[in-house]
N, C-alpha and C positions, 0 to 999 in steps of 0.2 A: 504493500499500500504505499505508493511514494508520491501520490496526488496530496499536497497541502491542504486542500478543502476536505479531501477524504478523511485525511488524519485529524482535522478540526471536528468533523461531524463524528468520528469513533470516539474523540475525547482523548486521543493521545497527543495533541497539540492543544495549548490553552487559546481560549477566545473569550470574548465577552458577548454572550448571547443576549439578543433582545427578543427573539421569537423563536419557538421551536414547536413542531408539530410532526405527525408521522411521514410528511413528504418533504418538508424543507426546514431548514435552520437559517437564521439570520443573526449576524454578528457585526459588531464594529470593525471597520476596516484600521488596519495598524499604521496606514499611511494616508489619513484622511485629505481629500481634495475639497473639503466643504466642511462647515462646522458640523453638520449631521452627514455621515458617510458610512452606510450600512450595507454589507454584502446579504444576498439572500441567495442560498445555493440549495440545489436539490440534494437530499441525503443519498440518492443514487448517483453514481458517477455517470454524467453525460459529458461529452466533450464541450460542445456549444450549442447554441440555437439551431445551427446548420445540422448537429446530429439527431435532432428530434424527428420522429416518426409520428404517423397517425395515432399509434396506441399511447402516445405520450400526452393526449390531450388533457387528462386530468393532473397531470404533473405540471403541464404549462400554466394550467388554470390555477393551481395551487401557489406556483411562484409569483404570479400577478397579484393574486388575493393577498398573499404573505407582503409583498411590496407595499400595497396599499394600507395594510394594518400596520406596518412598521411606521409609515408616514403619518397615520393618525396617532399611533402611540408617541410619536416623536413631536407632536404638534405642528407638522408641516402643512397640513390640509388648507388652511386659510390663505397663506402666502405662497404656496405653491412649491413644487420639487420636481426633482428630474428623477426618471428610471432609465438606465442605459445598461446595455450588454455589448461586449466587444466580441468579434468574431475573427479568429485566425490572426496571424502575425500583422498583415496589413491593417486591420481592425484595431490592433492595440491589444488583442488578447494576451495576458501575461501569465494567467494559469489556465491549463487545459482541464477546466471544470466549469461548466455552465453557471454563471453568476449574473445576478442583477445588482447594479449599485443604485442604491437610493441615496441622492444627494439633496441637501438643502440647508436652509439655516442663513441663506445670503441670497442675494440676486444670482442667478446663473443666466440671466438673459445675455442676447446678443446684440451688439458687441459686447465683450467683457467690459466691467469697470462700472 
């Protein structure tokens, strides 16, 4: 089990969880890019969104529902927040385990600033 997120889900690496259920785990990013930066990962190893298949519909829904719940718990609903996933090297994916970034707590509009 070499995947860092699989090890976090298994409890062999520490994390600061904010939500857990049978399908997903959400925890604080150790290198936050915003005041609130939480990662939502499936408990089962899936490389990325590109690896999802029609049988993963329930897992896909669980990820999005968890992202919305995390945002509610963190008080991001009124001001807004961003949910993003990166796919592959050119997409900036740094861990080959599907994960959603929930970012908020400051303006994330474009252009930055």
